[in-house]
C-alpha positions as CSV (number, residue, x, y, z in Angstrom):
1,M,271.2,47.8,-57.2
2,S,272.3,50.3,-55.5
3,T,269.2,53.3,-54.3
4,P,270.0,56.9,-56.0
5,L,270.9,59.1,-54.4
6,P,268.6,61.0,-53.0
7,P,269.0,65.2,-54.5
8,I,269.4,66.3,-51.3
9,Y,272.1,64.4,-50.3
10,R,274.2,65.8,-53.8
11,I,274.3,69.8,-52.6
12,G,274.8,68.4,-49.1
13,L,277.9,66.3,-51.2
14,A,278.2,69.7,-54.1
15,A,278.8,72.0,-50.1
16,W,280.8,69.7,-48.5
17,A,283.3,70.6,-51.9
18,V,283.1,74.3,-52.2
19,L,284.5,73.8,-47.9
20,I,287.1,72.2,-49.0
21,V,288.1,74.4,-52.3
22,L,287.3,77.6,-49.8
23,Q,289.8,76.7,-47.1
24,C,292.2,76.1,-49.6
25,A,291.7,79.1,-51.4
26,W,291.6,81.5,-48.4
27,Y,294.8,80.2,-46.3
28,A,296.8,78.5,-49.4
29,W,296.0,82.4,-51.8
30,L,293.4,84.7,-50.4
31,F,294.8,85.4,-47.4
32,P,297.5,83.9,-46.2
33,P,298.2,83.0,-42.2
34,Q,301.1,85.7,-40.9
35,S,301.9,83.1,-38.1
36,M,302.5,79.9,-38.8
37,S,302.8,78.3,-41.9
38,V,300.3,77.9,-45.0
39,W,300.6,74.1,-44.8
40,T,300.2,74.0,-40.9
41,A,296.9,76.3,-41.7
42,L,295.9,73.8,-44.3
43,A,296.5,70.7,-42.3
44,I,293.9,72.4,-39.9
45,T,291.4,72.6,-41.9
46,V,291.5,70.5,-44.6
47,V,292.2,67.7,-43.4
48,P,289.7,67.3,-41.0
49,L,287.4,67.5,-44.4
50,L,289.1,64.3,-45.7
51,L,288.1,62.1,-42.8
52,P,284.7,61.6,-43.6
53,L,286.0,60.7,-47.2
54,L,286.5,57.1,-45.3
55,A,282.1,56.7,-44.3
56,L,281.6,58.0,-48.8
57,R,280.1,54.9,-49.1
58,N,277.5,55.1,-47.2
59,V,276.7,59.0,-48.1
60,R,274.5,59.8,-45.2
61,R,277.3,58.4,-42.9
62,A,279.4,60.9,-44.7
63,L,277.8,63.6,-43.9
64,L,277.3,63.8,-40.6
65,W,280.8,63.5,-40.4
66,V,280.9,66.5,-42.7
67,G,277.6,68.3,-40.6
68,I,279.5,67.4,-37.1
69,L,282.7,68.8,-38.6
70,S,281.1,71.8,-40.0
71,L,279.9,73.1,-36.5
72,F,283.5,74.0,-36.2
73,Y,284.0,75.5,-39.9
74,F,280.9,77.5,-38.5
75,C,281.8,79.3,-35.2
76,H,285.0,80.0,-37.2
77,G,282.9,82.0,-39.7
78,V,280.9,84.0,-37.3
79,A,284.4,84.8,-35.6
80,E,285.9,85.9,-38.4
81,S,282.9,87.5,-39.6
82,W,282.5,89.3,-36.5
83,S,287.0,89.8,-36.1
84,S,287.4,91.1,-39.8
85,S,286.8,93.0,-42.0
86,Q,288.7,92.1,-44.9
87,E,288.2,88.5,-44.2
88,R,284.2,88.8,-44.0
89,W,283.1,88.0,-46.7
90,L,285.1,84.2,-46.7
91,A,283.6,83.7,-43.0
92,L,279.6,84.4,-44.3
93,F,280.0,81.9,-47.0
94,E,281.9,80.0,-44.8
95,I,278.7,79.9,-43.3
96,L,276.1,79.5,-45.6
97,L,278.0,76.6,-46.8
98,T,278.0,75.1,-43.2
99,L,274.2,76.2,-43.0
100,L,274.0,73.7,-46.6
101,I,275.8,71.2,-45.0
102,I,273.9,70.8,-41.6
103,G,270.5,72.0,-43.7
104,A,270.9,68.9,-45.8
105,L,271.9,66.8,-43.3
106,G,268.5,67.3,-41.2
107,A,265.7,67.6,-44.5
108,G,267.5,64.0,-45.6
109,V,266.3,62.2,-42.4
110,K,263.3,60.2,-42.3
111,H,261.2,60.0,-39.5
112,K,259.7,57.3,-38.3
113,P,255.9,57.3,-37.3
114,T,255.7,56.9,-34.0
115,A,252.3,55.9,-32.8
116,S,250.1,58.1,-30.7
117,A,249.2,56.6,-27.8
118,S,245.1,57.2,-26.8
């Protein structure tokens, strides 16, 4: 029997799914890239987010992978929020999603009590 998924992990998984949808909407519909094909942009932005699906049996490990990957998307969001006023709202939403993913991962970690040396 499997243990139920903690609510904080559900938030992380939802933020991960929304981040994938955001990348698709951003590059395929709202602001298609000018210097490369839409498919290339989607391959660069979406495929890395799909790789943690390989570890989905262990939700904590999948969220760890997504948390590491989301650091790139956080940096991308910060760069876009400074450089493009039209895409700023998307960039801020991307930053929010990455912070939710990293926060869910961090909040889900159980700390082992350490024995204090006296």
